[in-house]
Each structure stands twice: as structure tokens, then as C-alpha cells.
N, C-alpha and C positions, 0 to 999 in steps of 0.2 A: 496076470489073469490070462489063461489060455482059452481059446474057443475052438470048438470042433466044427467050424463052418465048412460048408461045401463050396468050393470055389465057383462051380457052375451056378449054384443057387445065388451066391453072393453077386455074381456078374449080372444075374437077372434082377436081383433086389436093388443093387446099387450100380446101375449102368454107367454113371459118371464118377463112381467111387463114393466112399462114405464121406460125410462132411467132417472136415478137420478144421477146428477153430484156429484162425491165424493167431500167432503170438503177438504181433503188432499190426495195427491197421493205420495206413497213412490216408491223407486226404485224397490222393489219387486212387487208392484202393476203394475208398468209399464211393467215389465218383463212378468207378467201374461197377461196383455192386448196384448202385442206383440204376445205371443203364441196363444191366442184366435184368433187374426187377422190372424195369419199364418195358423190356422186350418180351417178357414172359407171356402176356396175353396173345400177342401175335404169333409167337412160337407155338403156344398151345392150340390156337385156332388152326394154324397150318398143319399141325400133327394130326388133327382129327378130320381135316378136310377130306370129303369123299368116303369116310369110313361108314360102312353100312350099319344099320341098327343091330343086326345080328352080331357083328364084330364088336360094337360098343358094349354088348352084354357078355363079352368073352373076357375071362381073366387075362391080364397082361403077362402073368406067369402062373405056374401051378401053385395053388393055395393063395393067390393074390386077389386083389380087387379086380372088378371088371374095369375096362377102359372108361365106361361111364362113371363109375365110382371115383376113379382117379381124377377125371375132369371136374367132378363136383367137389372133390377134396381140396383141390388147389385154391379156389376162392375161399372155402371155409377156413383153411389154414392162414392164408394171406390176410383175410379180414381179421382174424384173431391177432395176427402180428401187428397190423395197423393199429388196432385198439390198444394193444400192449404198449406200442410206441407212444401213442398219445397219452396214456396213463403215466408213463415214465417222464414225459415232457411236462406234465402238469402236477405231478405229485412227487414226493421224495421217496424214491425207491419203493414203489408200491408192490405189495405181494400180489402176484397174479395167480389165477387158477389154471390148472391144466384142463384139458378136455380129452375124452376118450375117442380119438379119431376113428378107431376101428368100429366103435358103436355108432358114431355119426354116419359112417359109410353104409351101415345097415338100415338106416332110416329110409322111409319111402322116398323122400325128396332126392336122396343120393342114388336110389335104385331105379326110379321111374321117370323123373322129370327130364324133359329134353335138355341136352347138353348146352344148347344155345342160351338157356337161362343162366347157366354158370359162366359161360364165355363172356356174356355181357356184364355179369356181376364182377368178374375178375377185371375186365377193362375199366369199370367204374371205380372199383377199390384201388386199383393200381394208379389210376389218374390222380386220385386224391393223395394216396400214400407217397407217390413219387414227388408230387408238388411239395408235400410236407418235408420230405427228406432233402430236397434241393434247397429248401429255405433254412436248414438247420446250421447252427454255428458249431465250431469245434467243441465248445463246452457242452452244447446240447448232445452231441454225439457220444460224449462220455457218460451221460446220464444212464441209468439202469433201472431195471425192475428186479424184483426178487422172485426167482423161479423156485417152486417148492422142492424140486428134485435137483436142480443145477445151480442153485445159489444165485449170487449177483450176476445179472446178465446185461452187459453194456449194449447200448443201441447199435454201436458200430459192429459188434459181433452178430447181432440180430440181422443186420443188413447182409453180412457175409452169408449167414445161414439161408436167408430167403433168396439170395441170388443163386445159391446152390439148389435150393428146393425147387425152383421153377425148372431149371435144367434137368434135374433128377427125374421129375415126373414127365416132362416132355420126352425124355429119353425112354422111359417106360413105354409110352405110347408108340413112339417111333419104332421101337424094337418089336412091338406086338402087331403092327399093322403092315 
């Protein structure tokens, strides 16, 4: 499949590169992903420190979300990931639902609520999620949920994705401010 992507737009959309799922994930890889996920709240908070209200309401790229919407999106997404992980740990390959993150970003809470609300929410979600991940056994890491578009999604791959996800959005904000 070929794409007619614009390299400049791709650099703005994927400032740390697109997510590429690792073929194999070791225990040390998982430990690194957990630490990156644990670091996301502080990195996000640092990225928006001192950013004016006007700048928060400015898109991070042409046609993209505002910085405020990005800040609110991160805990929305990580909360969904946390819940998906708990489902996979307590049920046999549960079928999860997707959500329309672009529509979530248009709702009032993503457009108007102060970013501090989502910074605190992310810190709280990550504290619980990181504690859960640090307690997991090798066997638990191999558990999975069923994604309607991506099929069987193992929890170790999910950790890799969300380690990337935090860096991805912090980089959006850092480039825009």
C-alpha cells in the first residue's frame, strides 16, 4: 500500500515517528515502557508550564487539535487503556470497544475545561496504572483483549503503544510552544 503523505505534515503529526509495534518484547522492554508511562504526567505538565490561555487554544499543527484538546486527550486515552488492561486481566480476551477520539476532543470538557483538571486526572490514572503494571507477572503480560479493528492485542504491546503515546503528544506540545 502506498501513501501520498506530505513529509512536512507527517513530521508535525508524528514528531517522534509513527508507532511501530515491536516484534518481541522482553521484561526489560516492559520495564522501560512502564517507566516512560510513569514519566508522562510530569513531561506533559512541564510541556504546558507557562503556556498562555491564548496559546492553549491554538492548534499544534494546521488542521490539528488545540494544545488544550491534546492535554485533555492524553488522560482520556490513558484511562481507556487502563480500563482495557484491567478487563484483559480479569476476563478471557474481552472484546473492547473503540471510541471516536476526534469527537471526544470536540466535546465541551475538551475545549473549555482548565488543563489542570486533566493534568491531575492523568497523574491519578498513571499512579494506579503503573502500580498495576509493576505487579504483573510474565503470564499476565501475555494476556490480551480483542480490538475490533486490530484483532488480538497483547498487554505488552499496549504498554509499548502507550509509552510512545505520551512521548508523541508531549512532542506535539513542545513543538507548538
